TISEZA-178467 format. One line per 5 residues: their letters; for each residue x, y, z of N, C-alpha, C. Coordinates in steps of 0.05 Angstrom, whole numbers. Each point is the difference from the previous one (the first is absolute). Layout:
REM TISEZA-178467
A> X,Y,Z,X,Y,Z,X,Y,Z | ...
END
This chain:
REM TISEZA-178467
MAGAQ> 8822,534,-200,-22,-4,-15,-14,31,-10 | -5,3,-24,-10,28,-9,-24,-2,-14 | -23,-13,14,-26,0,-17,-9,21,-12 | -2,23,13,-16,25,-8,23,20,-6 | 26,-6,-5,18,19,-4,-7,19,-21
LYKTA> -5,26,-3,-4,19,-22,23,7,-17 | 21,-1,10,24,9,-15,25,-8,11 | 25,-2,-13,25,-5,12,20,25,0 | 21,-1,17,16,19,1,29,-12,3 | 19,17,-10,29,-11,-2,7,-6,30
SGRLF> -5,12,22,6,-6,25,-18,-23,13 | -21,-4,-13,-19,-19,13,-20,11,20 | 2,27,5,-20,14,18,-18,16,-17 | -22,0,13,-28,12,-10,-8,25,14 | -16,14,-13,-19,22,15,19,21,5
HAGAV> 29,1,-7,17,20,8,-1,6,32 | -2,-25,11,-5,-2,32,29,-5,15 | 22,-7,-15,23,-6,15,-3,-23,16 | 16,-4,25,2,-22,16,-21,3,22 | -15,-20,7,-16,6,23,2,-24,19
AIITV> 4,5,25,-2,-19,25,-29,1,14 | -12,-19,3,-26,-7,13,10,-10,26 | -3,11,28,5,-11,22,-23,-5,14 | -6,-27,9,-20,-5,15,2,3,31 | -21,5,11,3,7,32,-27,-16,13
GLPAR> 6,-10,23,-25,-10,12,10,-25,18 | -16,-8,24,4,-25,12,-6,-22,-19 | 13,-22,12,-5,-26,-15,-29,-5,-4 | -3,-17,-18,-30,-8,-7,-18,25,-5 | 11,19,-14,-18,23,-11,-8,-2,-26
GKTHI> 13,-18,-16,-4,-2,-28,21,12,-17 | 21,4,10,25,13,-15,8,-15,-22 | 3,-27,5,10,-15,-19,-17,-2,-24 | -28,-1,7,-18,-2,-21,-4,26,-14 | 3,21,9,3,26,-12,25,2,-19
SRSLC> 23,-7,8,22,-3,-14,1,-15,-25 | -8,-23,1,-3,-20,-19,-19,10,-20 | -24,8,8,-21,9,-20,9,23,-12 | 9,21,14,15,21,-16,20,-4,-20 | 18,-17,10,21,-11,-20,-12,-12,-24
RYMRW> -22,-17,0,-13,-12,-20,-12,23,-21 | -12,16,15,-13,22,-18,21,19,-16 | 22,5,15,19,17,-11,14,-16,-24 | 5,-23,3,11,-17,-22,-17,-2,-21 | -28,-4,4,-18,-2,-19,2,28,-18
LGVST> 4,23,11,3,23,-14,26,5,-15 | 16,-17,3,27,-1,-12,21,14,17 | 0,6,26,14,12,13,18,-19,16 | 25,1,-2,21,-17,13,-3,1,30 | -15,-24,12,-4,3,28,7,-25,14
KVFSV> 11,7,22,9,-25,18,-5,4,31 | -10,-26,13,-2,3,29,24,-11,15 | 6,13,20,25,-6,16,-7,-2,31 | -7,-25,4,-11,-8,25,21,0,23 | -1,11,21,15,3,22,-1,-30,9
GNYRR> -25,-13,4,-3,-24,15,11,-21,-19 | -2,-1,-25,13,-19,-20,30,-3,4 | 13,26,3,25,2,5,12,-12,27 | -17,5,21,6,-14,27,-5,-28,-2 | -16,-13,-13,-7,-26,-2,24,-12,-14
KLMGS> 10,13,-20,21,-9,-16,26,-4,15 | 3,19,17,27,-2,17,-4,-14,24 | -22,-1,13,-1,-14,24,-23,-18,4 | -18,-7,-22,-19,-17,4,-21,8,18 | -17,-19,14,-19,5,17,14,8,28
IPNEM> -6,22,14,10,9,22,-21,7,22 | 13,-2,23,-19,0,24,-11,28,1 | -22,7,20,-13,22,0,20,22,19 | 18,-12,14,20,14,15,13,23,-19 | 2,-8,-26,14,15,-18,-12,28,-7
FDPNN> -27,-1,5,-15,22,-2,-6,18,22 | 12,-6,25,-2,7,25,16,29,-1 | -11,27,6,12,25,-4,21,3,19 | -3,-15,24,24,4,17,22,-19,-3 | -2,-18,-23,23,-15,-9,20,15,-18
DAANE> 18,15,11,21,15,-12,12,-17,-24 | 8,-21,6,18,-20,-18,-20,-4,-25 | -19,-11,6,-25,-7,-21,-8,24,-15 | -3,23,11,-5,25,-15,24,10,-21 | 23,-9,10,21,6,-18,1,-17,-23
IRVKI> -6,-24,6,0,-20,-26,-24,12,-17 | -20,6,8,-25,6,-12,6,25,-18 | 14,20,12,3,25,-15,20,-5,-22 | 18,-17,9,24,-7,-25,-14,-15,-22 | -20,-19,4,-15,-12,-22,-18,21,-16
ADDCL> -13,19,16,-16,21,-12,14,16,-19 | 23,8,11,21,16,-15,10,-14,-25 | 6,-24,2,8,-16,-26,-22,1,-20 | -23,-6,10,-24,0,-19,-4,27,-11 | -1,21,12,1,26,-8,24,7,-23
NDMVQ> 21,-6,7,21,6,-17,-1,-15,-29 | -10,-25,4,-2,-14,-26,-22,13,-17 | -20,9,12,-26,14,-12,16,25,-14 | 15,17,15,15,21,-11,17,-4,-26 | 16,-22,2,17,-11,-21,-17,-7,-26
WLLYA> -23,-13,5,-15,-5,-19,-16,19,-15 | -7,25,16,-12,27,-13,20,12,-12 | 22,1,8,23,18,-11,14,-10,-23 | 5,-27,-2,20,-9,-16,-12,-29,-12 | -30,-4,3,-2,-29,-13,-26,3,-16
GGQVG> -11,28,-4,-18,5,-21,-31,0,20 | 3,-3,22,-23,3,16,-15,29,0 | -25,-4,2,-13,32,4,-19,-8,28 | -11,-13,4,-15,0,26,11,-24,16 | 9,8,25,11,-18,21,-19,-4,20
IYDGN> -12,-21,13,-19,-2,18,13,-12,26 | 6,10,20,12,-8,23,-21,-8,20 | -3,-23,-1,-19,-12,21,11,-10,27 | -9,18,22,12,-2,24,-18,10,20 | 7,-3,27,-21,13,20,3,31,-1
NISEE> 28,9,4,8,32,0,-16,14,18 | -6,-8,24,-13,10,17,8,24,18 | 27,5,1,11,20,14,3,23,-17 | -6,27,14,-1,26,-17,32,5,-5 | 15,-11,16,33,3,-8,8,-14,-23
RRTEM> -9,-25,0,5,-15,-24,-5,10,-25 | -31,8,1,-9,13,-26,10,25,-10 | 12,16,22,12,21,-10,27,1,-13 | 13,-20,17,28,-11,-15,-1,-9,-28 | -22,-19,-2,0,-11,-29,-8,22,-17
HDKLV> -20,19,6,-7,20,-22,22,20,-4 | 15,8,17,21,15,-5,22,-9,-16 | 5,-27,6,21,-12,-18,-8,-4,-30 | -24,-10,0,-12,-3,-28,3,25,-17 | -12,23,10,-6,24,-10,28,11,-8
DMGIH> 20,-2,14,28,11,-2,10,-13,-25 | -12,-25,-5,8,-14,-29,-16,1,-24 | -17,21,4,-17,6,-20,-24,-20,-7 | -6,-11,21,-24,-20,-2,-27,9,14 | -22,5,-12,-21,9,9,-11,-24,22
VLFIE> -13,10,21,-9,-18,21,-30,1,5 | -13,-20,3,-26,-3,8,-4,-18,23 | -14,11,24,-2,-24,20,-33,-8,-2 | -1,-24,4,-31,-12,2,-5,-12,24 | -11,12,19,-4,-12,25,-29,-12,6
SICDK> 2,-29,4,-27,-13,5,-8,-4,25 | -21,10,12,-12,2,25,-26,-19,2 | -1,-13,20,-23,-17,8,-8,6,27 | -22,8,6,-8,2,27,-25,-18,5 | -5,-19,-14,-21,-23,3,16,-25,5
AEVVL> -6,-9,25,17,-25,10,-9,-22,-16 | -26,-2,-7,-9,-21,-20,12,-3,-24 | 4,19,-14,16,2,-18,28,-11,-4 | 10,12,22,31,-8,8,1,-30,4 | -18,-10,15,1,-32,3,-8,-13,-23
ANIKS> -19,11,-15,-4,-16,-26,23,2,-19 | 17,17,1,24,5,-19,20,-17,10 | 2,-2,28,23,-19,11,-9,-27,-9 | -22,-9,6,-11,-30,-9,4,-6,-30 | -8,22,-18,0,-10,-28,25,7,-12
VKISS> 19,16,12,25,5,-13,24,-11,12 | 2,10,23,22,-6,18,10,-30,6 | -25,-17,3,6,-26,1,10,-17,-24 | -3,18,-23,7,-14,-23,28,14,-11 | 13,21,15,23,11,-7,23,-22,9
PDYVG> 26,13,-20,20,-18,9,11,-1,27 | -4,16,17,7,1,28,-16,-25,17 | -22,-11,-12,-17,-17,17,-3,-28,-15 | 16,-9,-17,-1,-24,-12,3,-22,16 | -20,-18,0,2,-20,17,-11,5,30
WDPEE> -12,24,4,-10,5,26,-26,-4,4 | -10,-12,24,-26,-1,5,-16,26,3 | -22,4,-21,-11,26,0,-3,13,20 | -11,-7,25,-2,13,20,22,7,16 | 21,-14,1,27,7,11,10,25,-18
AVKDY> -5,-1,-30,8,19,-15,-11,27,10 | -29,0,0,-14,24,9,11,9,29 | 1,-14,19,11,7,27,29,13,-5 | 16,-11,-15,28,12,-4,0,24,-15 | -15,1,-21,1,26,-15,-14,21,18
TNRIE> -22,-5,14,-10,22,14,19,10,23 | 16,-17,11,20,9,20,17,19,-13 | 9,-7,-30,18,17,-16,-12,28,-2 | -25,0,-2,-15,29,-9,1,15,28 | -6,-15,22,0,13,28,27,15,5
QCELY> 19,-13,-11,30,12,8,6,22,-21 | -10,-1,-27,4,26,-13,-18,22,7 | -23,-9,15,-14,27,4,8,17,22 | 24,-9,16,8,13,23,18,23,-11 | 8,1,-27,14,19,-11,-9,12,-26
YKTIT> -25,-8,-5,-11,11,-26,-11,31,3 | 12,18,-21,-13,22,-2,-9,7,-26 | -26,10,-5,-11,6,-22,11,21,-18 | -1,8,-24,12,22,-13,-14,21,6 | 12,25,13,-12,23,6,14,25,-14
NLSLP> 22,-8,-15,15,21,-11,-14,9,-27 | -12,23,0,-12,5,-25,14,11,-26 | 27,5,9,13,6,-24,10,-25,-18 | -4,-23,13,6,-22,-13,-20,-13,-22 | 4,-9,-22,-21,-11,-18,-12,-28,12
FVKLM> -24,-1,4,-12,-25,9,-29,-5,-7 | -9,-24,3,-26,-10,-6,-3,-15,24 | -26,4,15,-3,-19,21,-32,-14,-7 | 5,-29,2,-26,-15,-7,-6,-11,26 | -26,7,3,-17,-12,27,-17,-22,-9
NVGEQ> 13,-25,17,-15,-24,-2,2,-12,-30 | 19,6,-14,3,-9,-31,-23,9,-14 | -9,21,-4,-21,10,-20,-23,16,16 | 1,1,23,-26,14,14,5,31,-5 | 25,11,1,4,25,2,28,5,-6
IIVNN> 6,22,-17,26,1,-18,9,31,11 | 22,5,3,7,30,13,27,5,-17 | 2,19,-13,19,11,-23,13,22,9 | 28,3,4,14,21,9,22,11,-21 | 5,24,-10,19,6,-12,10,-18,-22
VRGYL> -16,-11,-15,6,-18,-22,4,10,-21 | 18,1,-17,5,13,-25,10,-18,-23 | -7,7,-25,11,-19,-26,-18,-16,-10 | -1,-5,-26,-17,-16,-12,0,-25,5 | 22,-15,3,3,-27,8,-12,-4,28
QSRIV> 7,18,17,-9,1,31,-31,0,-1 | -8,17,-12,-32,5,-6,-16,-25,-8 | 15,-19,-15,-13,-23,-15,3,-21,28 | 19,1,15,4,-20,19,-20,8,20 | -7,23,8,-22,9,17,-23,-11,-8
YFLMN> -6,4,-29,-29,-8,-12,-1,-31,3 | 23,-14,-4,-3,-30,2,-8,-7,28 | 16,16,22,-5,-9,30,-27,7,8 | -14,21,-14,-24,5,7,-23,-23,-7 | 11,-17,-16,-19,-24,-10,8,-23,11
LHNRP> 17,-5,20,11,-26,11,-12,-5,21 | -2,-25,6,-12,-12,27,12,-29,-2 | -5,-11,30,16,-26,1,-23,-21,12 | -23,7,-7,-25,-20,11,4,-27,-18 | -6,-20,12,-1,-26,-12,-19,1,-22
RIIYF> 9,-7,-26,-25,-6,-22,15,-18,-21 | -19,-9,-17,9,-20,-23,-8,14,-26 | 22,-3,-13,-8,10,-33,0,-25,-20 | -23,-5,-11,-4,-22,-17,5,10,-29 | 10,-17,-20,1,5,-31,-15,-24,-12
ARAGE> -19,9,-16,-8,-22,-16,-3,8,-30 | 1,-19,-20,-3,10,-32,-27,3,0 | -9,18,-22,-28,2,-11,-4,-29,-16 | -23,-7,-2,-10,-22,-17,6,4,-28 | 2,-22,-15,3,-3,-30,-26,14,-13
SKNPG> 9,20,-18,-18,10,-15,-5,-10,-29 | -24,9,-15,-6,-14,-25,19,6,-25 | 15,22,9,21,10,-24,24,10,17 | 17,-17,12,20,6,14,24,18,-14 | 4,-9,-24,24,12,-14,-2,31,-11
VFKVD> -28,9,5,-7,26,-10,-7,21,22 | 13,20,1,-3,19,24,-22,19,-5 | -2,8,-27,-22,18,-8,-29,-10,6 | -3,-23,-3,-29,-14,-1,-13,1,30 | 20,0,19,-10,-1,30,-23,-17,2
AALTE> 5,-27,-5,-13,-24,-3,-9,-12,27 | -28,-9,0,-12,-12,27,13,-27,3 | -7,-14,25,13,-25,10,-12,-23,-21 | 17,-21,-4,-14,-22,-8,-12,-16,19 | -17,-20,-9,-12,-14,24,19,-11,19
EGEAY> 25,-11,-8,19,-8,17,10,23,17 | -1,23,-10,9,24,17,-19,5,19 | -29,-2,-6,-18,4,20,0,-18,26 | 3,-22,-12,2,-29,23,25,7,17 | 24,12,-12,25,6,13,-8,21,24
AQKLK> -15,18,-8,-11,23,17,-12,-10,25 | -19,-18,-3,-16,-10,18,17,-17,20 | 17,-18,-11,19,-14,13,18,16,15 | 13,20,-9,20,19,15,-19,9,24 | -21,11,-6,-16,11,27,-3,-21,22
RFMLA> -7,-23,-7,-4,-20,19,27,-9,15 | 21,-2,-18,24,-6,10,10,20,18 | 0,23,-7,8,23,12,-11,0,27 | -29,2,2,-11,1,28,8,-24,17 | 6,-27,-8,3,-20,18,34,1,8
YREKQ> 16,11,-20,24,1,8,6,23,19 | -14,19,2,5,25,20,-12,-15,29 | -18,-14,-1,-9,-9,26,25,-17,11 | 10,-14,-19,21,-22,10,22,15,11 | 8,23,-16,23,16,9,-4,9,28
RQELG> -24,12,3,-10,12,23,2,-21,26 | -3,-20,-6,0,-24,21,29,-8,7 | 16,-1,-22,29,-8,5,14,22,13 | -9,26,-7,15,25,13,-9,3,28 | -21,-11,8,-11,3,29,-14,27,-1
EDGRE> -10,12,-21,-14,26,3,-31,-6,9 | -1,6,25,-29,-1,8,-12,25,-3 | -26,3,8,-15,24,-2,-11,4,-29 | -2,27,-4,-13,11,-24,22,-5,-22 | -9,-12,-22,15,-5,-25,5,29,-16
RPLTV> 24,2,-10,6,24,-12,-16,0,-26 | -8,24,-6,-15,3,-28,18,-10,-21 | -13,-7,-20,14,-1,-30,-10,20,-22 | 15,13,-10,-8,14,-23,11,-9,-28 | -13,-2,-20,12,-7,-25,5,24,-18
WTSTR> 22,-2,-10,11,20,-22,3,-16,-25 | -10,17,-20,2,-12,-28,0,21,-20 | 7,-11,-29,-2,26,-16,-26,3,-11 | -3,19,-22,-21,9,-13,-11,-21,-23 | 19,-18,-9,-3,-21,-20,-22,-17,5
KKSRQ> -16,-10,-22,-23,-15,7,6,-24,12 | 22,-14,-8,8,-27,13,5,3,30 | 14,22,3,6,3,33,-29,7,13 | -15,16,-6,-25,11,12,-17,-29,3 | 0,-18,-22,-15,-22,6,12,-24,17
TASPF> 25,4,2,14,-18,18,-3,9,28 | -4,24,5,-5,13,28,-30,-6,8 | -19,-1,-20,-29,3,3,-10,-19,23 | 9,-25,1,-10,-19,19,6,11,29 | 26,19,6,5,8,23,-17,24,8
LQEGF> -13,15,-18,-17,22,0,-26,-11,8 | -10,-22,-16,-25,-13,12,-1,-11,24 | 27,-8,12,-1,-13,27,6,24,23 | -3,28,-13,-2,22,22,24,14,5 | 27,-11,-13,26,16,1,-2,25,-18
IVRYQ> 14,18,11,8,27,-12,19,-9,-24 | -9,9,-24,17,-3,-24,6,24,-11 | 27,10,-6,7,25,-9,10,-5,-27 | -6,14,-20,10,-3,-29,19,26,-9 | 23,-4,-6,17,18,-5,14,0,-25
SVLNQ> 2,16,-16,6,-1,-29,33,-4,2 | 10,9,22,31,-2,3,8,-25,3 | -19,-18,6,8,-32,1,-8,-12,-28 | -4,15,-22,-4,-14,-25,26,-11,-9 | 0,-23,-13,20,-13,-12,22,17,-17
INPGE> 24,-7,-1,17,14,-22,-6,2,-28 | 2,21,-12,-13,8,-27,20,-9,-17 | -10,-22,-23,17,-7,-19,9,16,-23 | -14,19,-1,0,21,-23,-4,-14,-26 | 17,8,-19,-4,-12,-29,3,-31,-4
TDGMT> 7,-14,22,6,-28,-1,-25,-11,6 | -23,13,11,-22,-11,11,-12,-24,-23 | -6,-22,10,-15,-22,-10,19,-14,-22 | 29,7,0,17,-9,-19,15,-25,11 | 5,-20,-13,19,-26,9,29,12,-2
TKEVQ> 14,-20,12,31,8,1,8,0,-30 | -10,-18,-14,13,3,-30,-8,25,-12 | -24,7,6,-10,24,-16,10,27,12 | 12,1,24,15,22,15,26,-6,-16 | 13,-22,-3,27,-4,-12,0,11,-29
AKFPD> -19,-2,-13,-4,5,-30,-4,34,-3 | -17,10,20,-8,27,-2,24,20,14 | 12,-11,25,19,16,11,21,-18,5 | 19,-7,-25,20,-18,9,20,8,19 | 7,27,2,18,6,21,-8,-2,29
ELERI> -25,1,7,-11,5,27,6,-26,16 | -1,-22,-13,1,-28,17,28,4,12 | 21,6,-21,27,4,15,3,21,24 | -18,20,-5,8,20,21,-11,-6,25 | -27,-19,-1,-12,-8,25,22,-21,15
KQDPY> 13,-15,-15,21,-18,13,19,18,12 | 8,23,-9,20,16,14,-9,13,24 | -24,5,1,-11,17,26,-29,-3,-3 | -11,-24,12,-28,-6,0,-12,19,21 | 8,9,18,-11,18,18,-10,30,-11
RHRYP> 22,10,-14,-6,30,-12,-8,-4,-31 | 3,-21,-8,-12,0,-29,-26,6,-5 | -12,12,-19,-29,6,-6,-1,-2,-31 | -21,-16,-8,-5,-2,-26,-15,28,-11 | -2,7,-24,-15,23,-12,-22,6,13
RAESY> -6,23,13,-28,9,10,-4,-20,25 | 19,-14,12,-7,-19,25,11,12,25 | -3,-13,21,13,2,28,21,-20,4 | 19,10,12,21,-17,10,-3,-9,30 | 12,-19,8,-3,-7,30,5,27,17
HDLAI> 22,11,-11,7,26,15,-21,20,0 | -15,3,-20,-20,22,-1,-25,-8,17 | -1,-32,6,-21,-10,15,8,6,29 | 23,-2,7,9,4,26,-3,27,12 | 5,22,-19,-5,28,8,-28,5,3
RLESI> -16,-13,-17,-29,0,-3,-12,-11,31 | 10,-18,12,-12,-14,21,13,12,27 | 11,20,-2,11,16,27,-23,7,17 | -23,9,-12,-21,5,18,-13,-19,15 | 2,-26,-15,-14,-21,11,19,-12,23
IMELE> 30,-1,-4,15,-4,21,-2,15,25 | -7,25,-1,-6,16,22,-21,-7,16 | -23,-5,-18,-24,-10,16,5,-26,10 | 15,-18,-9,5,-22,8,15,1,31 | 18,19,-4,16,7,28,-23,11,20
REKND> -19,15,-7,-18,10,15,-24,-16,13 | -6,-20,-17,-24,-19,5,8,-16,27 | -22,0,16,1,-17,28,-11,-25,-1 | -20,2,-17,-19,-28,-2,16,-22,-23 | -10,-24,-2,15,-13,-16,-12,6,-29
VLIIA> 14,-7,-21,-5,5,-30,8,-21,-17 | -24,-7,-18,7,-17,-23,0,16,-25 | 21,-4,-13,4,15,-22,-1,-15,-27 | -22,0,-17,-6,-16,-27,12,15,-18 | 19,-9,-17,8,15,-23,16,-18,-16
HDSIL> 8,13,-23,21,-15,-19,23,-1,10 | 15,-22,-12,24,-11,10,21,24,2 | -1,16,-20,19,25,-4,-1,18,26 | -27,5,9,-3,18,21,14,-16,29 | -12,-23,2,9,-18,25,31,1,0
RCLYA> 14,-4,-25,24,-3,5,19,27,5 | -10,22,-6,12,20,11,-7,11,31 | -23,-9,9,-6,4,27,13,-20,14 | 4,-25,-5,14,-19,13,35,8,4 | 5,11,-23,31,8,-4,2,23,24
YLFHR> -17,16,-1,3,25,23,-2,-13,30 | -15,-16,5,-4,-12,24,23,-22,10 | 15,-11,-21,23,-22,6,27,9,-7 | 4,28,-9,27,13,-7,8,-17,-24 | -16,-5,-17,11,-14,-26,10,21,-18
SDHEI> 23,-7,-13,10,17,-19,-12,7,-26 | 1,22,-13,-19,7,-23,0,-19,-24 | 31,-14,-3,1,-17,-22,-12,-27,3 | -11,-5,29,-12,-27,4,-32,2,-4 | -8,27,1,-31,8,2,-15,-16,-24
PYIPM> 12,-1,-25,-17,-11,-19,-6,-35,0 | 19,-11,14,1,-28,3,-9,-11,25 | -11,17,19,-13,-9,21,-21,-16,-2 | -1,-28,7,-24,-17,-8,-26,6,16 | -24,2,-17,-26,11,17,-17,-17,-12
PRDYL> -3,-29,6,-19,-19,-13,-27,3,10 | -19,0,-15,-29,7,3,-11,-20,20 | 9,-24,1,-14,-19,22,13,-2,25 | 17,24,9,8,3,25,-7,28,13 | -10,0,26,0,21,18,27,6,10
ISIMP> 8,22,3,25,12,14,-13,16,24 | 12,-10,24,-4,16,24,22,7,11 | 3,31,8,23,10,8,-1,13,25 | 13,-6,21,-4,14,27,23,20,3 | -4,24,0,25,23,4,7,-5,32
SAYGC> 27,3,8,10,0,26,25,21,-2 | 10,7,28,19,12,1,27,-8,-14 | 4,-26,3,21,-14,-13,-4,-7,-29 | -19,10,-16,-7,-11,-27,-24,-11,-4 | -13,-3,-21,-24,-12,-10,4,-28,0
KESRV> -19,-18,8,-1,-31,-2,-24,-7,-16 | 11,-15,-20,-18,-9,-21,-12,-30,0 | -24,-6,-9,-9,-28,0,-10,0,-27 | -2,-22,-13,-15,-6,-26,-13,-21,2 | -29,0,-3,-14,-23,4,-18,-4,-31
EIVDI> -4,-25,0,-18,-8,-26,-26,7,3 | -15,18,-14,-29,3,-1,-10,-28,-11 | -17,-13,23,-14,-22,-4,-31,4,5 | -13,-12,-12,-33,0,4,-8,-9,31 | -16,17,14,-6,-9,24,-32,-8,3
END
């Protein structure tokens, strides 16, 4: 996927950055998989050829679910097998970077010994590959336990397990790894240390434009549970004309009230189903500066919710085709309909925006979305929601113009380490 790719090169590599290897460091249940997958999603959105190489996936593919004895540091035979699997994963990443058009390889593993990190660093540098270590450190027991419960019991290692037994088993695995874990202390290495996934960040010896973009992304990343909601704005009085900025119809006003009532009831239902006791997470509403969007969000504002109006969330600009029917467009711009069939994502009508332009425009919103720790409801035009949805779900650019965003459905998205989970529910009157 290359949603917001600014340009293309013959080699497929961007920003004159060469090949970059990201190596994760840290104990289990510290958010390394979440960091790896989130970073991969962002890099691909920028058009950078990126791939995650997970040591855990290699191990599961070769051996399936394995007993905790395999992680015992005193088990020499098990250690030899694990090193062999890790080396195979690393070598595949090198081959992909050097010979298969890859630019950023993310090596997702524990890599907790100084000897192992030095060995990997020297090997990669000798091959002309830039290295960046990302160490995730968590010193809060409650955060680690929450991560184990929310992520590890749903990981492929624990399919079919009783949740309590899964937590106990994984906790034992962590304790074994703690026996030989050494944090990064070599200041000659380029590294980023993340404390409690978002509370603090330490950057050392990091150079390069692409590496700086990675650091910027990591500064906005967290793994707290939250839900992102998508909803269409209500129907306006003149929906076919962009310049008019029309108000809602009576049906649109009724929809706005219905959306508010349904949203509040649905959030309470979700909270009960997820077993979230205690204080409810705040909800913030994001919408565009267009009149129909502001009016759709108005019932939430009256209910006491914070509503943020952002022009970057305004719908795609139709340019000179504004207000025209398909037949009128065909008569005035006979060649354009054929061009849009060939590349609906990058095609733009005269003085208009393409979906590609929209994706680039939305990068600031994407970063805010990564940074936001509370629940968010985004009320916008379907063109905006398509781009944001594509980012969250790794959808390819040629799919974006065709992602269905029906007005009578609320989309609920729950980000997690192993990808986002989606549910679509019909907006009914409460």
